[in-house]
Backbone bond lengths (Angstrom), bond angles and torsions (degrees), N, CA, C in turn:
res aa  C-N    CA-C-N  psi(-1)  N-CA   C-N-CA  omega(-1)  CA-C   N-CA-C  phi
1 M - - - 1.463 - - 1.532 109.60 -
2 K 1.313 115.86 135.10 1.455 120.90 -178.49 1.530 112.74 -87.20
3 Y 1.336 116.50 -29.65 1.469 120.07 -175.18 1.521 108.53 -158.39
4 C 1.330 116.49 144.72 1.465 121.37 173.25 1.521 109.24 -152.09
5 S 1.327 115.84 135.40 1.466 120.12 176.16 1.522 109.52 -142.57
6 V 1.325 115.26 153.31 1.457 123.00 174.35 1.523 107.15 -124.96
7 N 1.327 115.29 117.25 1.467 121.32 -178.27 1.530 111.65 53.29
8 G 1.337 115.87 40.15 1.462 120.73 174.70 1.507 115.27 87.87
9 Q 1.337 118.02 -8.58 1.460 121.86 -179.85 1.525 109.67 -103.09
10 Q 1.329 116.70 127.20 1.456 119.62 -179.88 1.523 110.46 -67.09
11 Q 1.306 117.04 116.51 1.460 124.23 179.23 1.520 108.54 -167.33
12 T 1.321 115.46 163.01 1.459 120.48 179.67 1.524 111.75 -124.11
13 E 1.332 117.78 14.32 1.457 121.34 179.94 1.522 110.42 -116.19
14 I 1.360 115.24 149.17 1.457 121.49 171.95 1.521 108.77 -132.59
15 A 1.328 117.25 164.63 1.461 121.85 -179.26 1.524 110.99 -70.37
16 V 1.337 116.30 148.66 1.468 120.06 177.61 1.522 111.37 -68.49
17 T 1.337 117.05 -15.23 1.463 121.28 177.74 1.522 112.72 -89.05
18 E 1.321 117.32 4.90 1.468 122.43 -179.47 1.531 110.05 -61.19
19 R 1.346 115.84 126.57 1.466 121.27 -176.30 1.532 112.57 -71.04
20 G 1.319 116.53 -24.95 1.450 118.89 174.27 1.518 111.23 -65.02
21 L 1.321 116.35 -36.12 1.461 121.78 176.89 1.526 111.30 -74.19
22 A 1.322 116.55 -44.44 1.468 120.54 -174.16 1.522 113.10 -74.40
23 Y 1.338 117.06 -39.32 1.464 120.05 -171.45 1.528 114.43 -129.42
24 G 1.322 117.25 0.75 1.464 118.19 -172.59 1.513 110.95 66.39
25 D 1.332 116.37 30.80 1.464 122.81 -173.65 1.527 109.84 -83.64
26 G 1.328 115.23 80.09 1.454 119.37 -178.99 1.512 111.45 173.39
27 I 1.306 115.31 -175.30 1.462 122.57 -178.93 1.521 108.66 -136.31
28 F 1.345 115.54 168.43 1.462 119.05 176.29 1.516 109.72 -154.61
29 T 1.310 114.62 167.07 1.454 121.30 172.43 1.508 108.19 -145.17
30 T 1.321 116.41 150.52 1.466 122.29 -179.49 1.521 108.42 -125.79
31 A 1.329 116.84 128.60 1.462 121.56 -174.37 1.523 110.78 -130.50
32 K 1.310 114.89 162.41 1.464 122.07 178.97 1.524 109.56 -102.21
33 I 1.324 115.48 132.84 1.463 121.62 173.96 1.523 108.29 -101.12
34 V 1.316 116.36 125.63 1.463 122.12 178.73 1.526 108.52 -131.22
35 N 1.319 116.50 124.00 1.471 121.67 178.65 1.520 112.10 51.74
36 G 1.326 115.64 41.18 1.459 120.59 175.33 1.514 115.04 79.23
37 E 1.314 117.55 7.05 1.462 120.77 179.43 1.521 110.14 -124.17
38 I 1.333 116.25 147.89 1.461 122.34 -179.52 1.522 108.41 -91.78
39 V 1.323 115.71 120.10 1.459 120.61 -177.83 1.533 109.63 -67.06
40 L 1.345 115.96 129.04 1.466 123.08 178.60 1.535 111.92 55.36
41 L 1.315 116.07 41.26 1.472 120.62 -177.74 1.524 111.96 -55.97
42 N 1.321 117.73 -43.68 1.467 119.99 -178.34 1.523 111.91 -59.28
43 K 1.348 116.31 -36.94 1.462 120.28 179.00 1.528 110.95 -68.87
44 H 1.306 117.15 -35.68 1.460 120.18 178.11 1.536 110.98 -69.44
45 I 1.331 116.36 -39.12 1.466 119.80 176.52 1.523 109.97 -65.08
46 E 1.319 116.34 -40.15 1.467 120.70 177.25 1.530 110.47 -62.45
47 R 1.339 117.05 -42.47 1.470 120.60 177.92 1.534 110.49 -59.68
48 L 1.324 117.18 -45.52 1.464 120.53 -179.22 1.526 110.84 -64.17
49 T 1.324 116.65 -41.95 1.467 120.80 -179.27 1.527 111.00 -63.50
50 L 1.327 116.41 -50.03 1.463 120.18 -178.94 1.522 111.06 -65.72
51 G 1.333 116.52 -36.89 1.454 119.95 177.97 1.521 112.14 -63.52
52 C 1.328 116.34 -43.77 1.475 120.35 176.40 1.521 110.60 -59.92
53 Q 1.306 116.34 -43.98 1.459 120.01 -179.07 1.524 111.27 -63.67
54 Q 1.341 116.55 -43.18 1.462 119.73 -177.61 1.527 111.71 -68.66
55 L 1.335 117.11 -36.13 1.462 120.43 179.15 1.524 112.66 -89.67
56 K 1.349 115.57 2.96 1.465 121.24 178.74 1.526 111.77 59.44
57 L 1.335 115.00 41.29 1.456 121.67 174.10 1.518 109.70 -92.76
58 Q 1.314 116.42 154.73 1.456 121.06 173.51 1.527 108.32 -63.65
59 V 1.325 117.74 121.41 1.469 121.58 -178.31 1.528 109.64 -81.18
60 P 1.327 118.39 120.50 1.466 119.71 177.10 1.521 110.90 -62.96
61 F 1.320 115.85 165.32 1.457 120.73 175.78 1.529 107.38 -72.14
62 M 1.319 116.29 99.31 1.452 121.31 -168.76 1.524 113.80 -67.69
63 A 1.322 118.17 -29.48 1.465 119.66 177.82 1.530 109.91 -64.36
64 K 1.322 116.29 -40.85 1.466 120.88 177.99 1.524 110.48 -67.09
65 L 1.333 117.10 -42.99 1.457 120.98 179.23 1.524 110.68 -63.25
66 T 1.322 117.28 -42.11 1.462 121.44 178.75 1.525 111.10 -59.52
67 A 1.324 116.24 -46.53 1.467 120.32 179.89 1.532 110.72 -63.42
68 Q 1.324 116.98 -39.27 1.463 121.30 178.72 1.531 110.84 -62.91
69 L 1.336 116.24 -44.84 1.459 120.60 -179.36 1.529 111.34 -65.26
70 Q 1.323 116.28 -41.13 1.465 120.15 179.04 1.519 110.85 -63.04
71 S 1.336 116.45 -40.73 1.462 120.80 179.61 1.520 111.52 -65.32
72 L 1.331 116.94 -43.49 1.463 121.00 -179.90 1.522 111.42 -65.37
73 A 1.333 116.97 -39.92 1.459 121.25 -174.12 1.523 112.75 -65.53
74 R 1.317 117.84 -26.39 1.468 120.98 -175.09 1.534 112.91 -59.17
75 A 1.302 117.19 -21.98 1.468 120.53 -176.16 1.526 112.85 -84.39
76 Y 1.340 117.88 -3.46 1.464 119.90 -171.20 1.532 111.86 -124.83
77 P 1.327 117.16 120.64 1.471 120.21 176.62 1.521 112.31 -71.78
78 L 1.336 117.56 -31.96 1.468 121.70 179.05 1.527 107.81 -157.16
79 A 1.329 116.61 120.03 1.460 120.50 -176.57 1.521 109.88 -163.72
80 V 1.328 115.13 174.38 1.461 123.13 177.84 1.522 109.07 -112.59
81 L 1.316 116.49 127.41 1.462 123.01 177.01 1.524 109.63 -106.54
82 K 1.320 116.44 133.09 1.464 120.81 174.24 1.517 108.99 -128.68
83 V 1.323 115.83 130.14 1.462 121.81 178.06 1.525 108.24 -120.49
84 I 1.326 116.08 125.27 1.463 122.44 178.79 1.525 108.45 -117.54
85 I 1.325 116.20 133.04 1.467 121.29 173.30 1.520 107.47 -120.51
86 T 1.327 116.95 121.68 1.459 121.18 -179.27 1.526 110.28 -114.62
87 A 1.329 115.20 168.01 1.467 120.43 177.82 1.512 112.18 -72.37
88 G 1.329 117.99 -9.49 1.456 121.80 179.20 1.517 112.12 98.44
89 S 1.323 115.72 -161.01 1.458 121.62 -176.98 1.522 110.59 -110.82
90 G 1.342 114.54 146.05 1.462 119.55 174.30 1.507 113.30 109.04
91 G 1.324 114.99 -164.04 1.451 121.41 -174.19 1.518 110.14 83.00
92 R 1.307 116.70 158.06 1.462 120.11 179.94 1.522 109.63 -102.16
93 G 1.340 117.48 120.76 1.453 119.94 -178.32 1.519 110.54 58.77
94 Y 1.328 115.79 -138.43 1.457 120.11 -178.45 1.524 112.33 -74.09
95 S 1.327 117.66 -21.47 1.464 121.13 -175.04 1.523 111.62 -67.13
96 R 1.326 115.50 141.79 1.459 120.87 173.55 1.521 112.01 -93.56
97 I 1.313 117.24 1.65 1.469 120.11 178.23 1.522 108.99 -60.16
98 G 1.309 115.45 132.23 1.456 120.47 -178.40 1.512 113.68 104.55
99 L 1.330 116.91 -14.88 1.460 119.50 175.40 1.520 109.21 -74.11
100 N 1.324 116.85 142.67 1.466 118.34 178.63 1.520 110.28 -79.81
101 D 1.323 115.52 171.90 1.463 120.68 -173.58 1.527 112.93 -66.07
102 N 1.339 116.97 -21.15 1.461 120.39 -178.67 1.524 110.79 -114.26
103 A 1.332 115.97 37.58 1.459 120.47 -173.29 1.517 113.65 -74.63
104 S 1.317 118.51 -24.89 1.464 120.62 -174.53 1.528 111.81 -57.13
105 N 1.318 115.23 140.03 1.459 121.22 174.28 1.519 109.28 -107.08
106 V 1.324 116.24 136.53 1.460 122.37 177.33 1.526 107.99 -113.55
107 I 1.317 115.66 115.19 1.461 122.10 -178.41 1.525 108.25 -110.08
108 I 1.326 116.48 128.91 1.466 122.19 179.65 1.523 108.49 -120.54
109 M 1.319 115.99 129.11 1.465 121.08 177.85 1.522 109.76 -131.26
110 I 1.313 115.87 142.34 1.459 122.39 174.67 1.519 107.95 -126.07
111 S 1.343 115.90 129.52 1.459 121.86 -175.33 1.523 110.38 -131.99
112 D 1.330 115.12 168.33 1.460 120.65 175.84 1.531 110.74 -62.23
113 F 1.313 115.98 146.01 1.459 121.24 175.71 1.524 109.10 -82.13
114 P 1.342 118.56 130.64 1.472 120.81 179.26 1.524 111.51 -60.05
115 S 1.318 116.13 119.39 1.467 120.57 -171.91 1.522 113.41 -67.38
116 H 1.339 117.76 -23.97 1.462 119.79 -175.33 1.523 113.63 -81.62
117 Y 1.339 117.92 -8.81 1.459 119.83 -178.01 1.525 112.71 -62.79
118 T 1.327 116.70 -36.46 1.463 120.04 -178.96 1.524 110.65 -63.70
119 A 1.327 116.84 -41.90 1.465 120.47 179.03 1.522 111.33 -66.16
120 L 1.330 117.48 -38.73 1.464 120.23 178.88 1.525 111.25 -61.30
121 A 1.331 116.15 -40.69 1.468 120.00 -178.99 1.515 111.86 -64.70
122 Q 1.327 117.21 -25.82 1.459 121.03 -179.28 1.528 112.20 -92.09
123 Q 1.326 116.39 -38.73 1.459 120.74 -172.16 1.526 113.45 -95.14
124 G 1.329 117.74 -21.68 1.451 120.73 -177.33 1.516 112.43 88.46
125 I 1.326 116.30 168.79 1.458 122.11 -177.08 1.525 110.70 -124.96
126 N 1.321 115.41 163.04 1.457 122.74 173.68 1.522 108.49 -100.98
127 L 1.328 115.45 125.94 1.463 121.50 -172.06 1.521 110.29 -116.36
128 G 1.351 115.96 141.43 1.455 122.02 174.89 1.515 110.39 -130.61
129 D 1.324 117.18 -169.96 1.464 122.60 179.27 1.523 110.03 -109.48
130 S 1.317 116.38 134.25 1.466 120.20 175.79 1.525 109.95 -72.37
131 K 1.320 116.02 146.43 1.458 121.50 175.46 1.528 111.12 -83.82
132 Q 1.327 116.47 -8.67 1.461 122.17 -179.23 1.529 109.89 -105.23
133 Q 1.326 116.07 163.13 1.460 120.61 -179.02 1.528 110.69 -127.45
134 I 1.315 114.78 146.46 1.455 121.24 -179.57 1.530 109.62 -85.88
135 S 1.314 116.06 151.07 1.463 120.18 -178.85 1.523 111.61 -77.42
136 I 1.320 115.14 161.56 1.459 121.92 172.90 1.530 107.61 -98.61
137 S 1.333 116.40 124.17 1.463 121.08 -176.24 1.522 110.20 -147.65
138 P 1.338 117.60 84.45 1.472 120.07 -178.31 1.527 113.72 -57.77
139 M 1.346 117.66 -28.43 1.467 120.19 -179.79 1.525 111.97 -64.87
140 L 1.339 116.62 -31.63 1.461 120.70 -172.74 1.523 113.55 -116.72
141 A 1.320 117.32 -3.16 1.466 120.99 -176.19 1.527 111.55 -57.32
142 G 1.323 115.31 136.37 1.456 121.34 178.65 1.507 113.98 90.26
143 L 1.333 117.82 -26.00 1.463 122.02 -175.15 1.521 111.89 -79.30
144 K 1.306 116.64 145.84 1.460 121.30 171.94 1.529 107.05 -96.89
145 H 1.326 115.18 69.86 1.468 120.89 -178.63 1.524 109.70 -84.09
146 L 1.327 117.31 172.21 1.454 121.84 -174.78 1.525 113.76 -81.76
147 N 1.320 118.30 -7.06 1.462 120.76 178.56 1.528 109.49 -82.71
148 R 1.319 117.55 88.35 1.458 122.03 -172.19 1.525 112.50 -118.51
149 L 1.331 116.99 29.42 1.463 120.15 -179.86 1.527 112.43 -62.41
150 E 1.322 116.93 -35.42 1.464 118.88 178.08 1.524 110.42 -61.21
151 Q 1.330 116.16 -43.37 1.462 119.63 179.88 1.530 111.12 -66.67
152 V 1.324 117.21 -33.62 1.466 120.48 175.94 1.531 110.02 -61.25
153 L 1.341 116.57 -42.86 1.463 120.66 179.61 1.527 111.75 -69.73
154 F 1.337 116.81 -37.40 1.466 119.38 175.68 1.530 110.15 -62.47
155 R 1.333 115.05 -42.20 1.462 119.63 -179.19 1.530 110.72 -66.52
156 A 1.332 117.19 -37.55 1.462 120.62 177.17 1.529 110.35 -61.37
157 E 1.338 116.37 -39.72 1.460 120.05 176.16 1.522 110.62 -64.80
158 L 1.341 116.35 -45.22 1.459 120.33 -179.09 1.525 111.33 -60.95
159 D 1.330 117.39 -36.82 1.463 121.02 179.93 1.524 112.23 -61.77
160 E 1.335 117.03 -20.43 1.460 121.07 179.82 1.532 112.37 -101.44
161 R 1.318 116.60 2.63 1.460 121.42 -178.27 1.523 109.96 -107.78
162 I 1.334 116.13 167.69 1.462 120.44 179.82 1.526 112.27 -93.79
163 E 1.344 117.73 -14.56 1.464 120.68 -178.70 1.539 110.49 -73.14
164 D 1.326 114.60 164.55 1.463 120.18 176.93 1.523 111.88 -81.88
165 D 1.335 117.28 -26.87 1.465 121.33 178.72 1.521 108.56 -160.88
166 L 1.347 115.07 168.79 1.460 120.82 -174.99 1.518 110.96 -131.90
167 I 1.319 116.85 138.46 1.459 122.01 174.35 1.529 109.14 -78.71
168 V 1.320 115.09 134.99 1.467 122.46 -177.59 1.525 109.18 -110.97
169 T 1.333 116.65 133.51 1.463 121.79 175.72 1.525 109.66 -115.32
170 N 1.346 116.60 163.61 1.462 120.38 171.81 1.535 109.06 -90.78
171 Y 1.345 116.75 -177.88 1.464 118.14 -174.06 1.528 112.86 -70.55
172 L 1.333 117.05 -11.80 1.459 120.90 173.62 1.525 111.69 -84.34
173 G 1.333 115.88 -2.11 1.460 120.24 -178.69 1.511 113.63 81.53
174 E 1.335 117.62 13.32 1.461 121.64 179.51 1.526 110.35 -86.45
175 V 1.328 115.58 134.92 1.461 121.45 178.22 1.529 109.37 -66.06
176 I 1.350 117.08 132.60 1.466 121.45 -178.98 1.523 112.10 -115.74
177 E 1.343 117.13 -55.03 1.459 120.74 -174.25 1.519 108.12 -168.24
178 V 1.343 117.30 -170.37 1.459 121.24 167.21 1.526 107.25 -108.76
179 T 1.322 119.21 -173.52 1.466 120.42 -167.10 1.527 113.94 -59.38
180 S 1.338 117.24 -36.09 1.469 118.88 -179.65 1.520 112.13 -145.28
181 S 1.314 116.01 26.38 1.468 120.56 -178.53 1.518 109.92 -148.96
182 N 1.324 115.30 165.14 1.456 121.22 173.65 1.522 110.24 -88.78
183 L 1.319 115.71 162.80 1.463 122.27 -174.08 1.523 110.39 -125.42
184 F 1.327 116.07 137.78 1.464 123.63 171.56 1.520 108.01 -128.29
185 Y 1.346 116.52 150.61 1.459 120.56 -177.78 1.521 109.54 -157.97
186 W 1.334 114.95 154.01 1.460 121.10 177.82 1.536 109.28 -97.30
187 L 1.331 116.82 129.39 1.460 122.82 174.94 1.526 109.11 -138.32
188 D 1.306 117.26 130.89 1.470 122.22 178.09 1.523 112.15 51.74
189 G 1.325 115.86 37.47 1.461 120.57 176.82 1.512 114.67 82.35
190 H 1.323 118.25 1.39 1.459 121.92 -179.08 1.526 110.52 -113.54
191 L 1.339 115.51 142.22 1.458 120.17 171.56 1.520 107.85 -82.78
192 C 1.329 116.98 128.33 1.464 122.75 -173.27 1.527 110.59 -128.03
193 T 1.319 115.69 160.12 1.464 122.85 171.93 1.523 107.81 -146.13
194 P 1.327 118.75 147.98 1.463 120.17 -176.33 1.531 113.99 -64.27
195 D 1.309 114.80 148.25 1.465 122.06 171.85 1.525 108.60 -71.14
196 L 1.339 116.90 128.90 1.464 121.55 -176.57 1.529 112.07 -114.26
197 S 1.328 116.30 26.11 1.471 119.17 -175.95 1.524 112.93 -73.82
198 T 1.332 117.74 -15.59 1.464 119.71 -179.91 1.526 113.31 -124.80
199 S 1.315 118.36 -12.11 1.467 121.57 -178.26 1.523 109.58 -153.12
200 G 1.339 115.45 161.32 1.455 120.35 171.06 1.515 114.44 87.81
201 V 1.337 114.21 179.26 1.463 122.86 -178.77 1.523 109.29 -115.75
202 D 1.319 116.18 129.29 1.465 121.90 177.18 1.520 108.17 -84.41
203 G 1.328 116.82 91.62 1.457 121.75 -173.05 1.516 114.21 -69.13
204 I 1.328 114.78 157.36 1.467 121.50 -179.05 1.528 110.74 -63.21
205 I 1.334 117.81 -43.01 1.466 119.95 -179.81 1.522 110.15 -69.34
206 R 1.335 117.58 -38.10 1.471 120.23 174.41 1.524 109.96 -56.46
207 Q 1.324 116.84 -45.97 1.457 121.00 179.77 1.528 111.10 -60.82
208 A 1.345 116.28 -42.15 1.470 120.26 -179.09 1.526 111.17 -64.71
209 I 1.329 117.08 -40.56 1.468 120.86 179.73 1.528 110.48 -66.51
210 L 1.334 117.33 -43.76 1.459 120.75 179.70 1.532 111.23 -64.77
211 A 1.332 116.46 -34.48 1.466 119.68 178.81 1.524 111.53 -68.64
212 K 1.332 116.61 -37.34 1.469 120.04 -178.67 1.525 111.84 -78.28
213 Y 1.336 116.36 -30.48 1.466 120.77 -176.99 1.534 109.41 -124.78
214 P 1.328 117.77 78.08 1.469 120.80 -176.90 1.521 113.90 -64.50
215 Q 1.329 117.02 -12.81 1.465 120.03 179.61 1.526 112.38 -78.37
216 I 1.319 117.91 -8.45 1.471 120.69 178.42 1.525 109.25 -62.54
217 K 1.327 116.18 136.60 1.459 121.78 -179.14 1.523 110.47 -91.06
218 V 1.333 115.85 130.79 1.465 122.09 173.17 1.521 106.74 -92.85
219 C 1.338 116.88 116.51 1.463 120.66 -164.02 1.531 113.37 -124.89
220 H 1.320 114.48 158.62 1.462 123.30 165.49 1.525 105.88 -102.40
221 T 1.320 116.15 106.86 1.463 121.40 -172.37 1.517 110.16 -122.79
222 K 1.326 116.87 136.17 1.463 122.71 175.29 1.526 110.00 -95.20
223 L 1.324 116.06 160.70 1.459 120.43 -178.55 1.524 112.02 -60.23
224 V 1.327 116.59 -36.15 1.460 119.26 -179.55 1.523 111.00 -63.23
225 E 1.332 116.80 -32.44 1.464 120.59 176.92 1.527 110.49 -75.51
226 L 1.320 115.48 -37.73 1.459 120.04 -177.20 1.524 112.11 -63.36
227 K 1.318 116.60 -25.88 1.459 120.94 178.27 1.521 112.22 -62.09
228 Q 1.338 117.06 -18.90 1.466 121.28 -180.00 1.531 112.45 -87.89
229 A 1.337 117.22 -5.62 1.467 120.13 -176.17 1.521 111.04 -70.17
230 P 1.335 118.65 127.94 1.467 120.90 179.91 1.521 113.35 -81.40
231 A 1.359 115.78 -18.52 1.465 119.48 -178.14 1.528 109.03 -153.73
232 M 1.338 115.29 149.27 1.462 121.60 178.58 1.523 109.05 -148.26
233 F 1.321 115.24 162.30 1.463 119.96 167.51 1.521 109.57 -151.24
234 I 1.321 115.00 158.11 1.454 121.22 173.58 1.519 107.58 -113.73
235 C 1.326 116.92 163.15 1.465 119.38 -179.54 1.519 110.81 -155.63
236 N 1.317 115.45 145.65 1.460 122.01 166.75 1.521 108.54 -155.35
237 S 1.317 116.76 179.68 1.464 121.04 -171.98 1.518 113.60 -68.48
238 L 1.315 118.37 -22.87 1.461 120.55 -179.27 1.516 111.93 -92.52
239 M 1.323 117.33 -46.51 1.466 120.94 -176.53 1.514 113.09 -81.95
240 G 1.335 117.38 -21.86 1.453 119.81 -171.47 1.520 109.82 73.20
241 I 1.322 117.63 -137.28 1.464 123.46 179.90 1.525 108.90 -99.21
242 V 1.339 116.47 123.66 1.466 121.73 -177.03 1.528 108.98 -123.06
243 P 1.325 118.88 120.38 1.473 121.01 -179.88 1.534 111.44 -67.75
244 V 1.321 115.63 150.98 1.463 121.52 170.75 1.520 107.66 -94.63
245 K 1.309 115.18 119.03 1.471 121.51 -177.99 1.527 111.12 -80.57
246 T 1.348 115.41 -46.22 1.458 120.32 176.20 1.523 109.88 -137.19
247 Y 1.326 115.88 146.87 1.460 121.95 174.57 1.522 107.60 -125.44
248 N 1.330 115.81 117.71 1.471 121.29 -174.72 1.531 111.09 50.17
249 N 1.339 113.74 44.00 1.470 123.15 176.48 1.523 113.63 72.36
250 N 1.319 118.75 4.06 1.464 122.13 175.82 1.532 109.75 -93.67
251 L 1.319 116.17 128.53 1.456 121.40 -177.18 1.529 110.91 -71.74
252 L 1.335 116.34 131.17 1.464 122.10 178.08 1.521 109.57 -110.73
253 T 1.322 116.19 160.40 1.459 120.64 175.64 1.523 109.52 -83.98
254 M 1.336 116.01 145.95 1.465 120.28 -177.90 1.521 112.81 -115.18
255 D 1.329 118.36 -4.27 1.466 121.44 -173.15 1.525 112.53 -59.18
256 A 1.334 116.91 -47.30 1.466 120.16 -177.97 1.524 111.12 -64.85
257 V 1.326 116.86 -34.98 1.467 120.75 179.91 1.530 110.32 -69.18
258 L 1.326 116.47 -44.18 1.464 119.81 179.30 1.524 111.07 -62.75
259 Q 1.324 116.91 -34.88 1.464 120.51 175.75 1.521 110.75 -65.52
260 L 1.339 116.79 -42.28 1.461 121.06 178.31 1.522 110.76 -64.63
261 Q 1.328 116.33 -39.97 1.468 120.31 175.63 1.530 110.29 -53.78
262 N 1.323 115.79 -47.66 1.460 121.06 -177.94 1.521 111.49 -64.59
263 E 1.333 116.99 -40.19 1.462 121.38 -179.98 1.526 112.03 -67.22
264 M 1.338 116.47 -30.51 1.465 120.90 -175.13 1.529 113.31 -95.47
265 K 1.327 118.46 -1.67 1.461 120.25 -170.79 1.525 113.44 -61.95
266 D 1.333 117.25 -30.20 1.461 119.75 179.47 1.527 112.45 -79.96
267 F 1.339 116.59 -12.83 1.466 121.17 -178.69 1.531 111.50 -96.53
268 I 1.344 116.24 -34.10 1.462 118.78 -173.83 1.524 112.62 -124.72
């Protein structure tokens, strides 16, 4: 780790009573730093603000946080920024009663950028299907909250597989996402992405792509239908748009994805 602070003070420790540790009571966002600037910073600040509001967390003074992040980023030509906002420390059990008005903790971390991401974006990845399924949770759907045990289990499965990533479905068998990224695919001549109203994370890059291409269809798709897709890609804030080279060992075309990469390069 290159940098870590809690509420503006450089440190790497938190209290054992921290609610983010005890209950996952908080949210986070992960962004890419390029040439001293945070890519899509305004969208990440918006995500944190809306997440705090939805989880009824104390919203930090975002103008101050934005300025702090911009100042920190200037020192890094290429890095990963992570911002965590928690409910703070204290309270009895699950209740937040007893927390003061300024209880929220803001944790900022800066880490090395994974060097292999650039190659993946150019060469594509091999994709398979997860044997596990994600839960349906309308209360938390779309949010990048701190309760990420499902993703930990998906990642544990991926660590034992030969594929680069795995498609995750819910218990209805509907395609949702991959282990840590959003998914797009072509079906019947249309570019589609899964509906995330009950499960999954609505990623910043997914939002940017949907904003630029409003004709994209948000779909309920089963794995049997996905097998007919001639092309796919995954995306997140660090990797950008990454083509899928093979899906369940079937070769896919990458031309349309590489074209989309080029069209989106000024946005992401």
